[in-house]
N, CA, C and O atoms as CSV, one atom per row, in Angstrom:
chain,resi,resn,atom,element,x,y,z
A,1,SER,N,N,-38.129,118.845,104.482
A,1,SER,CA,C,-37.876,118.860,103.049
A,1,SER,C,C,-36.474,118.327,102.729
A,1,SER,O,O,-36.236,117.786,101.650
A,2,ARG,N,N,-35.561,118.489,103.678
A,2,ARG,CA,C,-34.205,117.955,103.465
A,2,ARG,C,C,-34.236,116.428,103.350
A,2,ARG,O,O,-33.478,115.838,102.580
A,3,GLN,N,N,-35.118,115.804,104.121
A,3,GLN,CA,C,-35.246,114.351,104.073
A,3,GLN,C,C,-35.805,113.905,102.716
A,3,GLN,O,O,-35.393,112.873,102.188
A,4,LYS,N,N,-36.724,114.665,102.162
A,4,LYS,CA,C,-37.267,114.346,100.838
A,4,LYS,C,C,-36.187,114.420,99.777
A,4,LYS,O,O,-36.136,113.585,98.874
A,5,LEU,N,N,-35.322,115.422,99.885
A,5,LEU,CA,C,-34.207,115.546,98.934
A,5,LEU,C,C,-33.254,114.364,99.063
A,5,LEU,O,O,-32.754,113.846,98.065
A,6,GLU,N,N,-33.010,113.947,100.290
A,6,GLU,CA,C,-32.132,112.792,100.510
A,6,GLU,C,C,-32.728,111.539,99.869
A,6,GLU,O,O,-32.016,110.787,99.204
A,7,VAL,N,N,-34.018,111.312,100.062
A,7,VAL,CA,C,-34.677,110.143,99.484
A,7,VAL,C,C,-34.602,110.193,97.959
A,7,VAL,O,O,-34.339,109.176,97.316
A,8,LYS,N,N,-34.829,111.365,97.385
A,8,LYS,CA,C,-34.756,111.531,95.935
A,8,LYS,C,C,-33.347,111.223,95.428
A,8,LYS,O,O,-33.189,110.497,94.447
A,9,ASP,N,N,-32.336,111.763,96.081
A,9,ASP,CA,C,-30.946,111.515,95.687
A,9,ASP,C,C,-30.575,110.046,95.855
A,9,ASP,O,O,-29.846,109.491,95.033
A,10,ALA,N,N,-31.069,109.419,96.911
A,10,ALA,CA,C,-30.778,107.998,97.142
A,10,ALA,C,C,-31.401,107.135,96.049
A,10,ALA,O,O,-30.788,106.172,95.589
A,11,LYS,N,N,-32.608,107.478,95.638
A,11,LYS,CA,C,-33.261,106.727,94.564
A,11,LYS,C,C,-32.502,106.887,93.252
A,11,LYS,O,O,-32.376,105.929,92.488
A,12,ALA,N,N,-32.001,108.077,92.986
A,12,ALA,CA,C,-31.229,108.316,91.769
A,12,ALA,C,C,-29.937,107.495,91.782
A,12,ALA,O,O,-29.569,106.894,90.773
A,13,ALA,N,N,-29.258,107.472,92.919
A,13,ALA,CA,C,-28.020,106.697,93.046
A,13,ALA,C,C,-28.305,105.207,92.868
A,13,ALA,O,O,-27.548,104.502,92.200
A,14,GLN,N,N,-29.392,104.734,93.462
A,14,GLN,CA,C,-29.764,103.328,93.331
A,14,GLN,C,C,-30.117,102.992,91.885
A,14,GLN,O,O,-29.822,101.896,91.408
A,15,LEU,N,N,-30.742,103.928,91.194
A,15,LEU,CA,C,-31.083,103.704,89.787
A,15,LEU,C,C,-29.822,103.512,88.949
A,15,LEU,O,O,-29.777,102.631,88.090
A,16,TYR,N,N,-28.798,104.328,89.192
A,16,TYR,CA,C,-27.524,104.141,88.484
A,16,TYR,C,C,-26.994,102.724,88.714
A,16,TYR,O,O,-26.539,102.060,87.783
A,17,PHE,N,N,-27.062,102.273,89.972
A,17,PHE,CA,C,-26.574,100.931,90.306
A,17,PHE,C,C,-27.390,99.878,89.559
A,17,PHE,O,O,-26.826,98.954,88.972
A,18,ASP,N,N,-28.711,100.015,89.581
A,18,ASP,CA,C,-29.599,99.051,88.931
A,18,ASP,C,C,-29.410,99.009,87.418
A,18,ASP,O,O,-29.651,97.984,86.781
A,19,LEU,N,N,-28.978,100.131,86.853
A,19,LEU,CA,C,-28.739,100.205,85.408
A,19,LEU,C,C,-27.302,99.819,85.037
A,19,LEU,O,O,-26.880,100.005,83.896
A,20,ASN,N,N,-26.560,99.283,86.002
A,20,ASN,CA,C,-25.161,98.869,85.807
A,20,ASN,C,C,-24.250,100.033,85.419
A,20,ASN,O,O,-23.242,99.839,84.740
A,21,GLN,N,N,-24.605,101.221,85.846
A,21,GLN,CA,C,-23.757,102.397,85.658
A,21,GLN,C,C,-22.971,102.593,86.961
A,21,GLN,O,O,-23.254,103.494,87.751
A,22,PHE,N,N,-21.969,101.714,87.160
A,22,PHE,CA,C,-21.340,101.603,88.476
A,22,PHE,C,C,-20.473,102.796,88.846
A,22,PHE,O,O,-20.420,103.170,90.018
A,23,ARG,N,N,-19.792,103.404,87.882
A,23,ARG,CA,C,-18.990,104.582,88.209
A,23,ARG,C,C,-19.918,105.713,88.673
A,23,ARG,O,O,-19.656,106.353,89.691
A,24,ALA,N,N,-20.996,105.954,87.930
A,24,ALA,CA,C,-21.952,107.001,88.298
A,24,ALA,C,C,-22.602,106.684,89.642
A,24,ALA,O,O,-22.822,107.580,90.458
A,25,SER,N,N,-22.905,105.421,89.868
A,25,SER,CA,C,-23.498,105.003,91.130
A,25,SER,C,C,-22.558,105.288,92.302
A,25,SER,O,O,-22.980,105.820,93.329
A,26,ALA,N,N,-21.293,104.934,92.142
A,26,ALA,CA,C,-20.312,105.162,93.213
A,26,ALA,C,C,-20.206,106.644,93.543
A,26,ALA,O,O,-20.180,107.029,94.712
A,27,VAL,N,N,-20.144,107.468,92.511
A,27,VAL,CA,C,-20.044,108.911,92.723
A,27,VAL,C,C,-21.320,109.445,93.376
A,27,VAL,O,O,-21.256,110.285,94.273
A,28,ALA,N,N,-22.472,108.958,92.928
A,28,ALA,CA,C,-23.751,109.428,93.493
A,28,ALA,C,C,-23.878,109.055,94.967
A,28,ALA,O,O,-24.322,109.868,95.777
A,29,PHE,N,N,-23.487,107.821,95.320
A,29,PHE,CA,C,-23.567,107.430,96.737
A,29,PHE,C,C,-22.550,108.197,97.579
A,29,PHE,O,O,-22.838,108.551,98.723
A,30,ALA,N,N,-21.361,108.458,97.024
A,30,ALA,CA,C,-20.366,109.251,97.761
A,30,ALA,C,C,-20.868,110.682,97.970
A,30,ALA,O,O,-20.661,111.272,99.030
A,31,THR,N,N,-21.522,111.223,96.963
A,31,THR,CA,C,-22.095,112.567,97.082
A,31,THR,C,C,-23.200,112.594,98.137
A,31,THR,O,O,-23.299,113.539,98.919
A,32,LEU,N,N,-24.017,111.564,98.149
A,32,LEU,CA,C,-25.059,111.446,99.184
A,32,LEU,C,C,-24.437,111.488,100.578
A,32,LEU,O,O,-24.924,112.183,101.470
A,33,LEU,N,N,-23.370,110.743,100.746
A,33,LEU,CA,C,-22.693,110.665,102.035
A,33,LEU,C,C,-22.137,112.028,102.453
A,33,LEU,O,O,-22.194,112.406,103.623
A,34,ASN,N,N,-21.598,112.754,101.472
A,34,ASN,CA,C,-21.040,114.079,101.774
A,34,ASN,C,C,-22.130,115.113,102.015
A,34,ASN,O,O,-21.970,116.002,102.851
A,35,THR,N,N,-23.236,115.001,101.289
A,35,THR,CA,C,-24.319,115.968,101.408
A,35,THR,C,C,-25.131,115.757,102.690
A,35,THR,O,O,-25.600,116.712,103.309
A,36,TYR,N,N,-25.283,114.487,103.072
A,36,TYR,CA,C,-26.085,114.142,104.257
A,36,TYR,C,C,-25.242,113.315,105.231
A,36,TYR,O,O,-25.552,112.148,105.473
A,37,PRO,N,N,-24.178,113.903,105.794
A,37,PRO,CA,C,-23.273,113.122,106.656
A,37,PRO,C,C,-23.923,112.630,107.943
A,37,PRO,O,O,-23.460,111.660,108.543
A,38,ASP,N,N,-24.999,113.296,108.369
A,38,ASP,CA,C,-25.671,112.918,109.606
A,38,ASP,C,C,-26.848,111.978,109.364
A,38,ASP,O,O,-27.628,111.711,110.278
A,39,SER,N,N,-26.976,111.481,108.153
A,39,SER,CA,C,-28.090,110.599,107.806
A,39,SER,C,C,-28.003,109.281,108.573
A,39,SER,O,O,-26.916,108.789,108.876
A,40,GLN,N,N,-29.169,108.726,108.877
A,40,GLN,CA,C,-29.205,107.420,109.526
A,40,GLN,C,C,-28.788,106.317,108.559
A,40,GLN,O,O,-28.483,105.202,108.982
A,41,ARG,N,N,-28.773,106.623,107.273
A,41,ARG,CA,C,-28.419,105.635,106.252
A,41,ARG,C,C,-26.987,105.806,105.738
A,41,ARG,O,O,-26.642,105.255,104.692
A,42,SER,N,N,-26.154,106.557,106.451
A,42,SER,CA,C,-24.785,106.825,106.002
A,42,SER,C,C,-23.995,105.545,105.733
A,42,SER,O,O,-23.307,105.440,104.717
A,43,ALA,N,N,-24.093,104.586,106.628
A,43,ALA,CA,C,-23.347,103.333,106.450
A,43,ALA,C,C,-23.828,102.603,105.196
A,43,ALA,O,O,-23.026,102.025,104.462
A,44,GLU,N,N,-25.118,102.630,104.958
A,44,GLU,CA,C,-25.670,101.989,103.761
A,44,GLU,C,C,-25.164,102.682,102.492
A,44,GLU,O,O,-24.833,102.013,101.514
A,45,TYR,N,N,-25.103,104.020,102.504
A,45,TYR,CA,C,-24.597,104.750,101.344
A,45,TYR,C,C,-23.134,104.402,101.074
A,45,TYR,O,O,-22.728,104.220,99.926
A,46,LYS,N,N,-22.358,104.314,102.141
A,46,LYS,CA,C,-20.940,103.974,101.981
A,46,LYS,C,C,-20.797,102.555,101.436
A,46,LYS,O,O,-19.970,102.308,100.559
A,47,LEU,N,N,-21.595,101.625,101.948
A,47,LEU,CA,C,-21.572,100.251,101.449
A,47,LEU,C,C,-21.909,100.213,99.963
A,47,LEU,O,O,-21.226,99.538,99.192
A,48,MET,N,N,-22.939,100.919,99.558
A,48,MET,CA,C,-23.334,100.915,98.150
A,48,MET,C,C,-22.265,101.549,97.274
A,48,MET,O,O,-22.067,101.133,96.132
A,49,SER,N,N,-21.583,102.541,97.797
A,49,SER,CA,C,-20.476,103.143,97.064
A,49,SER,C,C,-19.361,102.112,96.857
A,49,SER,O,O,-18.801,102.009,95.766
A,50,ILE,N,N,-19.047,101.360,97.897
A,50,ILE,CA,C,-18.015,100.318,97.808
A,50,ILE,C,C,-18.442,99.236,96.827
A,50,ILE,O,O,-17.643,98.806,95.995
A,51,LYS,N,N,-19.694,98.789,96.914
A,51,LYS,CA,C,-20.202,97.775,95.976
A,51,LYS,C,C,-20.093,98.275,94.536
A,51,LYS,O,O,-19.725,97.526,93.631
A,52,SER,N,N,-20.420,99.550,94.341
A,52,SER,CA,C,-20.355,100.128,92.998
A,52,SER,C,C,-18.924,100.150,92.479
A,52,SER,O,O,-18.669,99.795,91.328
A,53,TYR,N,N,-17.990,100.570,93.335
A,53,TYR,CA,C,-16.579,100.573,92.919
A,53,TYR,C,C,-16.102,99.157,92.612
A,53,TYR,O,O,-15.328,98.948,91.678
A,54,TYR,N,N,-16.562,98.187,93.396
A,54,TYR,CA,C,-16.158,96.795,93.171
A,54,TYR,C,C,-16.671,96.286,91.824
A,54,TYR,O,O,-15.917,95.695,91.051
A,55,ARG,N,N,-17.935,96.514,91.552
A,55,ARG,CA,C,-18.511,96.069,90.271
A,55,ARG,C,C,-17.848,96.799,89.105
A,55,ARG,O,O,-17.614,96.206,88.052
A,56,PHE,N,N,-17.547,98.083,89.291
A,56,PHE,CA,C,-16.862,98.862,88.265
A,56,PHE,C,C,-15.486,98.254,87.982
A,56,PHE,O,O,-15.079,98.137,86.826
A,57,ALA,N,N,-14.783,97.874,89.034
A,57,ALA,CA,C,-13.462,97.257,88.869
A,57,ALA,C,C,-13.580,95.923,88.146
A,57,ALA,O,O,-12.788,95.629,87.251
A,58,GLU,N,N,-14.561,95.117,88.528
A,58,GLU,CA,C,-14.764,93.807,87.898
A,58,GLU,C,C,-14.958,93.923,86.385
A,58,GLU,O,O,-14.457,93.099,85.620
A,59,LEU,N,N,-15.679,94.939,85.974
A,59,LEU,CA,C,-16.040,95.095,84.567
A,59,LEU,C,C,-15.046,95.940,83.776
A,59,LEU,O,O,-15.257,96.205,82.592
A,60,SER,N,N,-13.972,96.358,84.422
A,60,SER,CA,C,-12.998,97.224,83.774
A,60,SER,C,C,-12.061,96.444,82.859
A,60,SER,O,O,-11.948,95.221,82.941
A,61,VAL,N,N,-11.390,97.199,81.979
A,61,VAL,CA,C,-10.347,96.604,81.155
A,61,VAL,C,C,-9.183,96.221,82.064
A,61,VAL,O,O,-8.986,96.826,83.118
A,62,GLU,N,N,-8.421,95.222,81.654
A,62,GLU,CA,C,-7.353,94.671,82.497
A,62,GLU,C,C,-6.397,95.748,83.034
A,62,GLU,O,O,-5.983,95.688,84.192
A,63,GLU,N,N,-6.052,96.724,82.199
A,63,GLU,CA,C,-5.074,97.747,82.604
A,63,GLU,C,C,-5.569,98.620,83.751
A,63,GLU,O,O,-4.765,99.185,84.491
A,64,LYS,N,N,-6.886,98.733,83.903
A,64,LYS,CA,C,-7.458,99.614,84.928
A,64,LYS,C,C,-7.906,98.879,86.188
A,64,LYS,O,O,-8.187,99.514,87.205
A,65,LYS,N,N,-7.976,97.560,86.136
A,65,LYS,CA,C,-8.524,96.806,87.273
A,65,LYS,C,C,-7.749,97.042,88.560
A,65,LYS,O,O,-8.355,97.207,89.618
A,66,GLY,N,N,-6.437,97.062,88.492
A,66,GLY,CA,C,-5.611,97.225,89.687
A,66,GLY,C,C,-5.946,98.480,90.463
A,66,GLY,O,O,-6.220,98.426,91.663
A,67,GLU,N,N,-5.925,99.608,89.777
A,67,GLU,CA,C,-6.194,100.872,90.476
A,67,GLU,C,C,-7.627,100.934,90.982
A,67,GLU,O,O,-7.902,101.575,91.996
A,68,ARG,N,N,-8.539,100.271,90.282
A,68,ARG,CA,C,-9.941,100.313,90.704
A,68,ARG,C,C,-10.207,99.389,91.890
A,68,ARG,O,O,-11.041,99.697,92.741
A,69,TYR,N,N,-9.508,98.266,91.949
A,69,TYR,CA,C,-9.617,97.424,93.153
A,69,TYR,C,C,-8.946,98.124,94.335
A,69,TYR,O,O,-9.387,97.973,95.474
A,70,GLU,N,N,-7.886,98.889,94.073
A,70,GLU,CA,C,-7.246,99.669,95.142
A,70,GLU,C,C,-8.240,100.664,95.748
A,70,GLU,O,O,-8.230,100.902,96.955
A,71,LYS,N,N,-9.095,101.242,94.901
A,71,LYS,CA,C,-10.107,102.177,95.380
A,71,LYS,C,C,-11.079,101.463,96.326
A,71,LYS,O,O,-11.485,102.030,97.340
A,72,VAL,N,N,-11.453,100.217,95.997
A,72,VAL,CA,C,-12.336,99.437,96.873
A,72,VAL,C,C,-11.648,99.206,98.216
A,72,VAL,O,O,-12.275,99.323,99.269
A,73,VAL,N,N,-10.363,98.879,98.175
A,73,VAL,CA,C,-9.608,98.633,99.409
A,73,VAL,C,C,-9.586,99.890,100.277
A,73,VAL,O,O,-9.829,99.812,101.482
A,74,SER,N,N,-9.296,101.046,99.679
A,74,SER,CA,C,-9.223,102.280,100.473
A,74,SER,C,C,-10.607,102.680,101.010
A,74,SER,O,O,-10.730,103.106,102.159
A,75,GLU,N,N,-11.639,102.541,100.178
A,75,GLU,CA,C,-12.996,102.868,100.627
A,75,GLU,C,C,-13.438,101.929,101.754
A,75,GLU,O,O,-14.118,102.356,102.687
A,76,SER,N,N,-13.056,100.659,101.668
A,76,SER,CA,C,-13.403,99.695,102.716
A,76,SER,C,C,-12.740,100.066,104.032
A,76,SER,O,O,-13.352,99.963,105.095
A,77,GLY,N,N,-11.489,100.497,103.957
A,77,GLY,CA,C,-10.784,100.946,105.153
A,77,GLY,C,C,-11.477,102.125,105.801
A,77,GLY,O,O,-11.622,102.179,107.022
A,78,GLU,N,N,-11.908,103.077,104.972
A,78,GLU,CA,C,-12.642,104.235,105.500
A,78,GLU,C,C,-13.944,103.795,106.169
A,78,GLU,O,O,-14.316,104.311,107.223
A,79,PHE,N,N,-14.635,102.834,105.541
A,79,PHE,CA,C,-15.887,102.339,106.110
A,79,PHE,C,C,-15.632,101.759,107.495
A,79,PHE,O,O,-16.353,102.075,108.441
A,80,MET,N,N,-14.614,100.915,107.620
A,80,MET,CA,C,-14.361,100.246,108.899
A,80,MET,C,C,-13.937,101.224,109.985
A,80,MET,O,O,-14.206,100.999,111.165
A,81,GLU,N,N,-13.273,102.315,109.591
A,81,GLU,CA,C,-12.922,103.343,110.566
A,81,GLU,C,C,-14.155,104.123,111.023
A,81,GLU,O,O,-14.332,104.396,112.210
A,82,ARG,N,N,-15.002,104.475,110.054
A,82,ARG,CA,C,-16.146,105.338,110.349
A,82,ARG,C,C,-17.327,104.588,110.955
A,82,ARG,O,O,-18.053,105.138,111.784
A,83,PHE,N,N,-17.523,103.335,110.545
A,83,PHE,CA,C,-18.686,102.559,110.997
A,83,PHE,C,C,-18.265,101.198,111.566
A,83,PHE,O,O,-18.699,100.165,111.058
A,84,PRO,N,N,-17.432,101.181,112.607
A,84,PRO,CA,C,-16.923,99.894,113.104
A,84,PRO,C,C,-18.003,98.971,113.676
A,84,PRO,O,O,-17.807,97.758,113.743
A,85,GLU,N,N,-19.132,99.532,114.085
A,85,GLU,CA,C,-20.205,98.730,114.679
A,85,GLU,C,C,-21.347,98.458,113.694
A,85,GLU,O,O,-22.405,97.967,114.089
A,86,SER,N,N,-21.135,98.770,112.435
A,86,SER,CA,C,-22.208,98.658,111.444
A,86,SER,C,C,-22.630,97.210,111.194
A,86,SER,O,O,-21.827,96.283,111.296
A,87,ALA,N,N,-23.886,97.047,110.871
A,87,ALA,CA,C,-24.409,95.728,110.495
A,87,ALA,C,C,-23.833,95.286,109.150
A,87,ALA,O,O,-23.887,94.104,108.811
A,88,TYR,N,N,-23.282,96.229,108.386
A,88,TYR,CA,C,-22.750,95.929,107.056
A,88,TYR,C,C,-21.263,95.563,107.063
A,88,TYR,O,O,-20.686,95.307,106.006
A,89,ILE,N,N,-20.648,95.536,108.232
A,89,ILE,CA,C,-19.191,95.357,108.310
A,89,ILE,C,C,-18.728,94.052,107.670
A,89,ILE,O,O,-17.687,94.030,107.013
A,90,ASN,N,N,-19.475,92.968,107.847
A,90,ASN,CA,C,-19.058,91.688,107.265
A,90,ASN,C,C,-19.100,91.718,105.745
A,90,ASN,O,O,-18.241,91.135,105.084
A,91,GLU,N,N,-20.092,92.392,105.194
A,91,GLU,CA,C,-20.189,92.509,103.739
A,91,GLU,C,C,-19.019,93.337,103.189
A,91,GLU,O,O,-18.463,93.019,102.138
A,92,VAL,N,N,-18.658,94.395,103.910
A,92,VAL,CA,C,-17.527,95.226,103.502
A,92,VAL,C,C,-16.227,94.421,103.577
A,92,VAL,O,O,-15.385,94.507,102.682
A,93,LYS,N,N,-16.068,93.644,104.644
A,93,LYS,CA,C,-14.867,92.810,104.775
A,93,LYS,C,C,-14.770,91.795,103.641
A,93,LYS,O,O,-13.681,91.511,103.142
A,94,GLN,N,N,-15.907,91.257,103.242
A,94,GLN,CA,C,-15.923,90.294,102.133
A,94,GLN,C,C,-15.487,90.969,100.827
A,94,GLN,O,O,-14.687,90.408,100.079
A,95,LEU,N,N,-16.004,92.159,100.552
A,95,LEU,CA,C,-15.602,92.896,99.352
A,95,LEU,C,C,-14.127,93.270,99.418
A,95,LEU,O,O,-13.424,93.237,98.408
A,96,LEU,N,N,-13.666,93.624,100.607
A,96,LEU,CA,C,-12.254,93.945,100.805
A,96,LEU,C,C,-11.376,92.734,100.505
A,96,LEU,O,O,-10.390,92.846,99.776
A,97,ASN,N,N,-11.732,91.573,101.066
A,97,ASN,CA,C,-10.950,90.360,100.830
A,97,ASN,C,C,-10.935,89.965,99.358
A,97,ASN,O,O,-9.896,89.583,98.822
A,98,GLN,N,N,-12.096,90.061,98.705
A,98,GLN,CA,C,-12.163,89.726,97.284
A,98,GLN,C,C,-11.297,90.678,96.463
A,98,GLN,O,O,-10.621,90.255,95.525
A,99,SER,N,N,-11.319,91.949,96.811
A,99,SER,CA,C,-10.511,92.935,96.093
A,99,SER,C,C,-9.024,92.667,96.299
A,99,SER,O,O,-8.243,92.732,95.350
A,100,GLN,N,N,-8.631,92.368,97.535
A,100,GLN,CA,C,-7.227,92.067,97.811
A,100,GLN,C,C,-6.780,90.811,97.067
A,100,GLN,O,O,-5.670,90.769,96.536
A,101,ASN,N,N,-7.633,89.789,97.023
A,101,ASN,CA,C,-7.302,88.576,96.273
A,101,ASN,C,C,-7.182,88.871,94.789
A,101,ASN,O,O,-6.280,88.354,94.129
A,102,ASN,N,N,-8.072,89.691,94.254
A,102,ASN,CA,C,-7.995,90.063,92.844
A,102,ASN,C,C,-6.726,90.852,92.544
A,102,ASN,O,O,-6.116,90.685,91.488
A,103,LEU,N,N,-6.333,91.711,93.482
A,103,LEU,CA,C,-5.090,92.466,93.305
A,103,LEU,C,C,-3.878,91.536,93.289
A,103,LEU,O,O,-2.959,91.722,92.491
A,104,LYS,N,N,-3.879,90.533,94.174
A,104,LYS,CA,C,-2.786,89.555,94.188
A,104,LYS,C,C,-2.735,88.788,92.874
A,104,LYS,O,O,-1.662,88.572,92.311
A,105,THR,N,N,-3.905,88.380,92.390
A,105,THR,CA,C,-3.980,87.652,91.127
A,105,THR,C,C,-3.457,88.519,89.982
A,105,THR,O,O,-2.682,88.052,89.147
A,106,LEU,N,N,-3.878,89.763,89.950
A,106,LEU,CA,C,-3.407,90.680,88.904
A,106,LEU,C,C,-1.907,90.896,89.001
A,106,LEU,O,O,-1.215,90.975,87.986
A,107,SER,N,N,-1.407,90.992,90.230
A,107,SER,CA,C,0.027,91.184,90.443
A,107,SER,C,C,0.814,89.969,89.966
A,107,SER,O,O,1.862,90.111,89.336
A,108,ASN,N,N,0.302,88.763,90.272
A,108,ASN,CA,C,0.964,87.533,89.842
A,108,ASN,C,C,0.958,87.400,88.326
A,108,ASN,O,O,1.940,86.949,87.736
A,109,GLU,N,N,-0.142,87.789,87.695
A,109,GLU,CA,C,-0.226,87.707,86.242
A,109,GLU,C,C,0.741,88.672,85.584
A,109,GLU,O,O,1.330,88.346,84.554
A,110,SER,N,N,0.916,89.856,86.159
A,110,SER,CA,C,1.821,90.837,85.552
A,110,SER,C,C,3.285,90.471,85.787
A,110,SER,O,O,4.166,90.920,85.053
A,111,ASN,N,N,3.546,89.648,86.820
A,111,ASN,CA,C,4.924,89.229,87.093
A,111,ASN,C,C,5.370,88.043,86.253
A,111,ASN,O,O,6.563,87.754,86.163
A,112,LYS,N,N,4.418,87.361,85.643
A,112,LYS,CA,C,4.766,86.213,84.786
A,112,LYS,C,C,5.452,86.736,83.524
A,112,LYS,O,O,5.017,87.710,82.910
A,113,THR,N,N,6.524,86.061,83.165
A,113,THR,CA,C,7.216,86.459,81.931
A,113,THR,C,C,6.770,85.534,80.813
A,113,THR,O,O,6.703,84.319,80.999
A,114,PRO,N,N,6.465,86.101,79.650
A,114,PRO,CA,C,6.042,85.259,78.540
A,114,PRO,C,C,7.161,84.333,78.085
A,114,PRO,O,O,8.326,84.729,78.070
A,115,ALA,N,N,6.814,83.095,77.711
A,115,ALA,CA,C,7.822,82.099,77.321
A,115,ALA,C,C,8.298,82.329,75.914
A,115,ALA,O,O,9.146,81.586,75.419
């Protein structure tokens, strides 16, 4: 019955993602990971949480993008520590690189002085 609950929770988290409710999706996938740490799908849940945080950052107002991309960077680091042999590692690295590039771009834009 625990497996049925996990499947139900995973479907709910995926529904948030599909409905573009990325903050709720990220929290739901993180909760899944905490509730079912021994799940065979743990790496997938962590990946979906990172994807959700990334999409949330992309769609955020300019003032919040920096801190939200930082969250993607920290979550990606946790993923690589916990699942170094995962099949999803390349996708996580790609999201990490994109987030770091976006942070650099945001940093450069904030350092520009208006003429």
